[in-house]
C-alpha positions, 0 to 999 in steps of 0.5 A: 721295675720300669715304674720305679724309673717313671716309665709306664709298662704299657708304654714301653718297648723292651729289647735285649742290648749287647752281648755281655757275659755277666749282666742282663742289659736291655734297651727301653724305649717309650713315647717320651724317651729311651734308656738302658736298663740293666740287671746287675749279676749279684753273684759276680758283683757282691756289692752292687751299690758300690758299683753304681756309686763308683760309676756315679763318681766317674760320670760326675768327674768326667762331666766336670772335665767336659765342661772345661773342654778337657774331656771330649767323649760322651758320658754314660751317666746314671738315670735316677729313679723317680725317688732320686736313687741310683738303683732299685734293689728288688731282692729276688727280682734283682738289682736294677739300674738305668743309664742314659742311652746314646743315640747313633751309637755303634759297637763292633766285636772284631777290629777290622782296621788300624784306624778302628784300633787307633781310635778306640785305643786313643779313646780308652787312653783319653778316658784314663787320662781324664781320670788320672787326677781323681783319687783312685782310693775313692772307688770301692773294689767291686771285685777284689783282686780282679786282675790278680794272676796268682789268685786266678791260678790258685782258683784253677788249681782248686777247680782241677783238684775238685773236678766236680763236673768230671771235665778235667780229662777233656782239657788237661793239656791246657791245664798243664800249659797254664801251670808251665807258665810260672816265670810270668808270676815272678815278673809280676811280683817284681814290678807290681809293687812299684806301679802307681794305683790309678782308676782303671776301666778293667774291661777295655774290650773293643765293644766297650768303646762306642763309635758314632755310626754317622762317621765312625768317630769315637763316641763314648767309653761304656761298661764302667762296672769294673772301674776300680783302682789298679794298674793301667798295664791291664787296660792296655793288655785287654785292648791287645787281647780283644783288638788284635785277633781277627777272630772273636774270643769264642771262635774255634778257628784257632788256626786264624787266631793270632796277634796282628802286628799292625793292629798292635802297633795302632793300639800303642800309637793311640793309647800312648798319644793320650797317656805318654806324659801321664804314665811313669817310666815303670808303667810304660815298661809294664805294658808288654807284661800287661798284654801277656798277663791278660791273655793268659789270665782270661784264658785261665778264668774261662778254663776255671769256669768250665771246670766249675760247671760254668757258674760265672760267664754266660754260655750258649753250650756246654763247651763254650768256656773251654772254647773261649779258653783255647782261643785265649791261650792260642792268642797268648802263644802268638804274643810270645812268638812275636815278642821281638817285633811287638815290643819295638812299638812300645819304645 
C-alpha cells in the first residue's frame, strides 16, 4: 500500500509502532521523510471512512485554533494519498490511512510522577477545551454506544449465557462481582440526560499523550479514532484508570494495583486548570462517577471478550483478557475504598 502514498517500497523501512490493542500501526521511514501508517481494524470500526473523516475535521479545527494561538500542542493530521484521499480501501488487504509522524515524541505506559500526570491531564483538558466550540453532532459515531455501561453489562450477560469457550468456571467470581454493582447504573440513569454532548477523545490513556523527549513537555494528543460526541466524565475516568495505578493494565501483581492518591490529585489539578470555566456544574459533579464507570466498564469489556474467545482486543496468550479484567476490577475496588478522600480533590 506504500505506493498509494507516493512511497517506493524499495526505499522504505517499516517497523511496528506502539502497543495498541485494536489497529496495526507502523512507522515508515524513507529517504525523503517519515509517516505513521495504520491498518484500521474494520471488525471494530465498521465505518472506517467516518473514522478518518472525524479525525480530519478535528485536525482542521485544531489547526485553526493553533493559528490563532488558542491551541499550543502539535496536531496529528492525515497524510493524503497521491490522489488526495484520506485513506485507501484495499478490500481484503485492509483499510489503510497515514498520519504525520512527530519527531522527538515519546510515550509512557505507566505514570511515575505527579508532574507526568498533571501535564498529561492538562494536555487532554486543553484538547477538549479547544474542541468545545466545534459542534459535536458534526462527528459520526464510529462505535455507537461506546461508553454505555448498561449495554456492556448486557453483552457480558449474553457471553455468560453462551459461554462458547467454556471459560465461565474460571471467572465466575468476577462475573458475580460485576452483577453486584447495580447501584452505579441508577446513578448513570439520573445524570446522563442532563449532561451536554461534547466532542470527547474517548481513549485518554496515558500513552495517547505524547511527551517531547527533549524536555518531557506535553507534545500532542494522538489516537483520535474514537473521537465522538459524548460526556467528558468518561475522558476524565479513563485518565484515572490509566494514570493512577503503579502497574500496567495487564499486570497480574494485583496486590500492587491501587489508586495513588497523589496522582489522582494531579489529574484533577491539570484537567480542571483547562476546563474549569468550560464545564457545567453538572459535568463537574459527574467526574467522580465517570472514574468509577470507566474502571468497571473496561473490566467488563475485557471479561466479555475473554468469555467470547478474544475476538476484540489483541492478546498475547489465552488468559490475557481475564488478567486485564482482574486488574481493572481491582483498581475499581480501590476507587471505592478511597472515595472519601479522593472526592475532595474535585471540590
